[in-house]
Residue, then its C-alpha position, 0 to 999 in steps of 0.5 A: m499500499p502506498a504511503q499517504s501524504t500528510a501534506h494539506i493541499a489548500p483549496p484555491q482562494d475563493q474569487y468573486l466576480l462582480f459583473w457590471d456594465g462599466e457605464c452606469g454611475c450608480c453601478r460604478r459607485a457601488v463597485e467602488w464601495a464594494s472594492n474599498r471594503d474587500k479587505t481580502d482581495r476576493l472581489s474582481p469587478f468585471i465589465i461585460d459587453l454582453l449587457r449591452q446586447p438584447p435581451m440583456i439590455w432590457t433586463l438591465e434597463i428594468g433593473y435600473w428602473l427598479i433601483a431608481r424608483n427605490r433609491l432611498f430604500f437601497s441607499k439606506t439598506l445597502f450602503r451604510 
């Protein structure tokens, strides 16, 4: 029977991708806010051009509309 290694292999460091469109000022500030609080460098903001293509652009517009309509709620709950 071969000897088993007692060396512990650490799993790869968790990395979190934060997808955003790269243009929205609100999104830019949210990405900056999240990046400034990421002390472990696990967050990787990633600009994707796919969001500018239908049907993704429609989803983005609806999401932006919902956030804009509820701006006070989101500012009180998310960005303290």
